[in-house]
C-alpha positions, 0 to 999 in steps of 0.5 A: 499499499502507498501512503501519498501524503507521507510519500511512503509505502505501508507495510501491513503486519499481521495481528498476531505479530503486533501483539507478540511484539507489543506494537501499536498504530503509532509505533515506528519500526525499521524494515530491511527488505531484500529483493532477490531478483536473480532467483526470479530470473533463474525460474523464468529462464527454467520455465522458458527452456521447458516450454521451448 
């Protein structure tokens, strides 16, 4: 989700995790996100090889 007023993205966190970590709506947390693009490309190449 995008928050256009803050020019940022919103990351939903499951209620179970919010309770376990004692998080409230006004808390700020730091999240590290790693996108492994190479894995996606490798899977895509395997599919293409199988279909041609």
